[in-house]
N, C-alpha and C positions, 0 to 999 in steps of 0.2 A: 504494500500500500504506500502511496505517496504521503510524505509527512510534512507537517508544518511545525517548525521548531521555534523555541523561545531563544531569541538572540541575546538575552540579557545575561546568560550564564552558560558555561561549557556543558556539553552533553557528555555525560560519563557512561561508558560502555566498555566491555572487555575488548572487542575487536571492531575496528572500522574496516569495512570492505569497500574498496574503491573499484566500482564497476558493477553495473546491474545487468550484465549479459548473462548467458546461461551458466558460466562458471561461477560468477558472483552470486547468482541466485542459489545454486547448489551449495556453495560455500556457506551461505546463511543457514540453510537447512542443516548442514553438518555441524555448524556451530551450536545450533539448538540441540542437536542429538547428544553432543558431548558435554552440554551444560554451560556453554559460553553465551553471553549476551552479545549482540552485534547490531550495527546499523550500517546501511548502505548509502553511498553517495555516487552520483553519476553526473558527468558533465552534459549528457544528452537530456532532452526533454521528455523522454519516455523510457520505459523499461524494455530491455531486450538487446541492447548493445548493437554490435555490428550485424548480428543475425537479422534484426528487424530493420536496420538501416539499409542493408545491402541486398538481402535475398529473403524477405519474409515468407514468400510463397514457394520457395524452392524446396524440393524434398530432401530430407536428410536420412541416410540409410545406416549409419554406423553408431547409433545410440543403442546400448545393450537393452534387449528385451522389447524394443520398439522396432518393428519391421520397417516402417516408413512413417515419417511425419514431416510436416513443413516446419521451417524455423519458427513461424508464428505459433504453431501448435506446441512445439517444444517449450517455448518461453511460457505459454499459458499453463502447461503441465507443471513446470518448475515453480511457477507462482503459486499454484494450488498446493504443491508439496510443502512449501515453506510457510504457507498461511497459518498453520497452528502456532507458530512461534511469534506472530505479530511483529515482524521485523520492520522498523521504519525505513523507508526509502526516500532519500532526499534527491530530487531530480534537478537538473540545470544547476548543479553545484560542482564547480571544478576545484579540486584540491590544489591549493597554492603552496602552502608551507607546512613543514613538519619540524618539530623541535622536541628533542628529548630532554626531560627534566631531570633533576638530581635524584628523584625517587624512581627513575627508570621508566616512568610512563611517558606518553607522547601527547603533545598538544598539536592538534591538526586544525588548520584554518582553510576555509574555502573562499572563493572570490566574492561570494555574496554575504559573507560575514558569519557563517556558522563556525563554531569552535567546538572541537571534540577533545575529550580527555580519555585516552585509550591505553590499554596495556600492549596492544600489538596492532599492526597495520597489514592488511592483506590486499595486495595490488592484483586485481583481476580485470585490468583495464584494456585487454585486447592488445592492439598495436599502439595504445596511447591515444592521444587526441588525433583525430583524423578528419580531413575535409576532402571533398571531391575536387578534382581538377576541373575548373570551370571554363566555359567559353570566354575567350578574350574578345568580346564584342559588346559595344556600349548598349545595344538594344536588348541584350540578353537578360541583364539584371532585373529590369522591371517586369519581366515575364516569368520569373522564377516561381515555381510551385503552381502556376496557373497553366502555362504553356511550355515552359522550359523546365526540365526535371533532371536531377542528378541521382535519382534512385526511383524505385517503383514500389511505393507503399502498398498499392492495391491494383491488381490487374483490371478490376471492374471499372476503374476510373477512365480507362481508355476504350471502353466498349463502343463499337460503332464509329470510332474516330480514325482519321488518317494519322499515322504515327511514323516518325523517323527515329531510328535508334542509331546513334553514332558511337563507334568504337570498334576495336578489333580483338578484345580479350574475351575471356570466358563469360564474364557478366553480360557484355553486349550481345554475344551470340545467344546465350541462354534466354535473355529477355526477348530478343527479337523472335526467337522460335516460340516462346510461350505466348506471345501476343498474337500469333497467327490466327488462333481460333477466337480471339476476343475483338481485336481492332477491325475496322473496315478494311484497311490496307496497311501493311507494314513494309517499310523500306529500311534496309541496313546500309549505313554509309561508313566507309572506312577509307583512310587516305591512301591505302595500297591494297593490292590483291592478296598479300600474305597476311596471316593472322597469328596472334600469340595465344590463341585459345587451343583447347584440346582438339586433336585430330578428329575425334568422333563428332564433336560439335560442328566443326567446319564441314565435314562430310554431310551431316544432317542438314545444315543450312544450304549447301549447294543442291542437295536433292529437293529441298523445299522450293528453291528458286526455279529449278528445272521443271517442277510440277506446277509452277504458277501460283504457289501459295504465298509468296512474298517476293520482294525485289532486293537486289544488291547493286549498289553503285560505288565505284571507286572515285573518291574526291574528298576535298577538304571544305568544311563549311566556311564560306566567306562572308555571308550576310544573312540577316533575317528580314523577311517581309512582314511588316506589322501594319494592321488597319484597325482603327478604333480600339487600340490597346490589346488586340488579339493577334496571335500568330497565324499568318495565312500561307506563307511560303518560306523557303530558304534557298539561298544561292550556293551552289557547289562549284568550287574551282578544281579543274582537272587538267590533264595534259593537253586536251583539245580545246580548252577555253573554259567557259562557264555554262552551267545548266541550272535552271530554276525548277524546283518541284513544289507542288502544293502539299501542305501539311498543317495539322491543327496542334500537334504536340511534337516536341523534340525531347528525346531522352538521351542525354550526353553521358556516356559511361567511359570516361577516359582514365579511370583508376583513381586511387586515393593518394593523398600526400600525408604520410604518417609522421607524427611528431609527439614525442613524449611530453612536450610542454614543460611545466614546472617540475615534473618528476626528475627531469634530467639534471636539476640543480640540487638534488637531495643528497649528493655525496655517495651514491650507489655505484658499484662497479658495473659498467655497461659494455656491451659488445654488439655492434651492428644495430644499435638503437633498441636493444632489449637488455633486460636485467639479468646478470649472472646470478645463479642460485646454487645452493648445495642440494643435491638430489636426495639426500636423506630426510630433508624436511622442507625444502624449497624456500629456505631463508636466504636473504640477500647478504651482501657484505656488511650491512648494518643490522646487528641482532635486534630482532623485534619487528623488522620489516620483511614481509614475505612477498613473493611474486609467483603467480600461477596463471595458467592459460598462455595465450600467444605472447604475452609480454615477458615471460620467463625464458631464459636462455641457459642451455646446458648441452653437453654432448649427446648427439642422437635425438635431439628434441623433435617431437612430432606435434605439429599444430592441429590437434584434434580436440574436439570438445570433451571426449571421454578421457583424454589425457589430463585435461584441466580439472576434471572431477577428482581424479586420483591425486593430483598435486595438492588440491585444496584440502582434501581429507588429511593428508600427512602434515601439511603446514599448520592446520588448526590444532592438531595434537601437540605440536611444539609450542604453539601460541598459548595453550592452556597453562603451561608452566610459567609464562610471564604474567598471566592474569591471576593465577593462584599458586605462587611459588612455594607455599607451605602446605599445599594440599596435593596428595597423590591421586591421580585420576585412575579409577578402576575400570578396565575395559569390560563392557557388557554388550553382547550381540543384540542387535535391535529386536530380534525375535523374542528375547527373554527380558526386555526392558519394559517393566510394567508401567513406569511413569511415562515413558514415551508412548506406549500403546494407549494409555489413558488420555494423554494430551491430543494425540492424533484422532483418537476415536471421538472425543468430545467435540473437536473442531468439525469432524465430518458430520 
């Protein structure tokens, strides 16, 4: 649930989880299971992280015991799982500074004035702060979210419309193919004939073009035709000159620019824009700060959601020692945990 906090005093909790994506949500559940209180902050305006921002309706096949689900469905299931623990989630709150006090606890501040007093920090922030690469055209900005898009929140928004998808990576091809059965007409535009997407996706796109299900044009977007504040067409520049095509929506998927943002100034050991961790507990070079999910770096790291679940579980067990240094945590399998069963059962 989204939370409204009192800014007059620090919010005291055992663990602050930075990131409300799938790994952050599961971490909150695991914290509750082992007896830790926690709160979540996220710089985005909604729960779900990069899954929801980049591919909400794309199927995911490698979540244990779930044969197939969309990213949106996965986030909804994780929210339902953590619900019994009433974990506050503070959205549109970018963590700016962390300071370790003499008592070993941390003071954490966000850009909107929230202050947390925590025993440990769990970074589940994906690739850190990320923004899409945008069109460098003056007429594009006023059309954002109405006619010019850098993600696809819902396929249904483009039903019966003429849509141009620009880009040559997996995301561009996946969405162009997905829109075939929804939009009135889909045109994929890329600056060259080669792609950086999976071979299977490229082959599927070419078959769809040959079958007349969609169009593909080689060219670079040189201008947007706007009438009465609405997108009507775009101009493509290519080797033979320029071409104008009609469209009502442009989805530009040129990739993301990843940036750790303020996290890069926290004195952590970094490698390639990610945080180096100890794989026995996923603790960073600063004791008490942990990194899990895509933001964590270690040998043979696999960027999988299920890997993030495992990392969060081990990290929180180490974090327990910071929250309760004089208390020994006794492991109990969830099947035999009467208090956990009661909490989940009453919530259900």
